[in-house]
N, C-alpha and C positions, 0 to 999 in steps of 0.2 A: 372641778371634778378631775380626778386622775385615775388612770387605770393601773392597778397594782397587781403584780403577779408574784408577790413575795413568797408565796407558799410553793412555787414551782420555779426554781432558779433556772433550770434548763429551758423552760418555756420562755421565761423572761429574756434570756440571752438570745434565743432564736428570733423572738419578736423584735428585739433591738437590732439584730443583724439584718433582718428582712427590711425594716424601715430605713436603715442606713445604707443599704446596698445600692451601688450605682447601676447594677445590672439586674435589678429586681423586676418582677412582673409589674404590670400596670397597677396603680394604687387600688382600684376596686377589687381586682383579683387577689392581691396580697391580703386585703382585709377579709375577703371571703374565706380564704384559706386559713387565716388566723382564727376566724370565727369557728370553723370546723374543728380546730385543734384545741379550743378553749373549753373551760368548765362553764356551766350555766351562769355562774356568778361573773366570770370574766366576760362572757358573751353579753350579759346585761350591761356591764360597765362600758364595753366597747360601743354597743348600740346607743346607749344614752349619750355618749360623747358625740357620736356621729349625728344622731337626731337633733342635737342642740345646734347643728350646723346646716340644717335643711329647712326648706320652706314649710310653713304650716300646712300647705296642701299635701306635701309628701307625708307628713306625720298623720294627717287625716286619712290618707290612702292606706297607710300601714295599719292604723287603728281599725280600719274596716276589716282587715284580715285576722288580727290577733286580739281585738277588743281594746278597750280603753287602757292607756298606759301613761296617763298624766294625772298626777295627784290634784293639781289645781288648774289645769288647763294651759299652763304656761311652759313649764319645763318637762321634757319627756322623762318618764320613769318606767322603763321596761323592766319587768321582774325576771329573775332567772327562769321561772316557770314559763313565762311567755316566750322566751327565746327558743323553746322546743318547737314552737309553731312557725318559726321563721326559717325559710329556705335559704340556702347559700346564694341563690340567684337574687333574692330580695336584698340580701346584705350587699351584694355587688352593686345593685341599683342604688341603694341608700348611700354607699360610699362614693359612687360616681356623682350622684346629686350633691352630696356634701362637698366634694372637690370642686364642682362647678359653682355652687352657691357661696362657698367660703374657701377661696383659694389657699388660705393658710391652714386648712385643716390637717394637712400632712405634717406641717411643722408642729401643730398642737399635739398630735399623736406622738411625734418623736420626742417632744419635750416631756410628755407624760412618762416616757420610758427612760429618760435620762437618769432618773433617780434609781433605776433598777441596777 
């Protein structure tokens, strides 16, 4: 899965710059800010990629607040509509957990933006 921002080239450039910056804010805060500036579709793509890198318990906890978001119980599938129910603080928590659970998640997100 890749996150594509092809319809908004300015947004794509700022995302790429934020993820590559040496003086950027901590990863969870950067992701939370990105979430706030994104369209519902972009938010869903971002969350789905992050949720693929957290424990099943974290996914279960989030499902408790926004409802089911998994088609078959294995891969997360947050819809654009569901992203409206997710607070930036929750996104920060998900990003922090993803970073701890899968140390390479930052590189994965950077790679997703290399094509932009």
